[in-house]
C-alpha angles and dihedrals in degrees: 000000000000123000114236117213116212112253089200095063119082119199136036117356125199130232106214139154139168109248139182116234129217105249092220104042102021090227121137110262103169139019107233098182138000118202121252093223142357125206108181107295093350117098124191116201131202091241091064097257127123130214129198118202113222109209118196141142095255133236126137093275094063093037091054093053092046092050094048092045088054090054091049091053091050089051091049092050092047093052095044091046093052093238123165105244118211118233090247093052091043091055090049091049093049093045097049095041089053091049093047091050093054092046091050089051089055091048093048092051093045088055088051090053092046092049091056096046119098111274129204090293092054094249131100110284093232134014119238091251092060092046091049091050092055093044092044090236132121112264091239090056090051091048092050092050090049090053092050090052090051088051090057104270095124126166115280093246099040091109090053092049098048101036114133091013134103089247091067089078093051123097090007094120106052095293100322117145118232115302121230112289116272134184111281115264122234089241111046112161133192141165117256141171113273111245092197098046112038114216094028132097134208141182119255131188131210087240091065099260118138129194130218116293116244143144099254117086092193091057091047091050090051091051089052093050091047090052092050092047092049093050095046098040 
């Protein structure tokens, strides 16, 4: 079977196939299925299914969203196909869809913040009216939410979204933008995903201290601040 690349798609094409792996070596030993056609990241298979290749730099943040989006797609297909869903699968679907929803809320609100920050020309990148139009909300509603974020009411998963980035320091002091750089403190804390307990977060410090894992990022952040204050008192 020969893969056909779409002549209507301009840009990078993908070379992809479904293969069978050797159970001992893990090396491909047989091609199970070649696609009928590829159009950029979209792959059309002979069995009537379609794949879409997600291309990103990596890191657990992007991987987490991709994995949960995959679960959401499987849930969508199961519901639309009238399948009977086992209790175990149903719990997984509900859990990952809920997680994805909260992460998307954090992403949406971070885009709102970014849109209102000064761009290269020194003015906000987008006016509230344009943001409201894209979010299908009245511009006054968008403006009110933006003000609440500046006052400290950030999305539950903002810490997860911005961890290990310069944006993590923004809006952490009642709306203040990042302060001038300073030498790193011995006790710098942040809120991170728990590697031992999926779905939970915990505070960690640059000194090696870790807080108690839980589901509330605000509580974890408070634990981190309390640790820093105790150590530097």
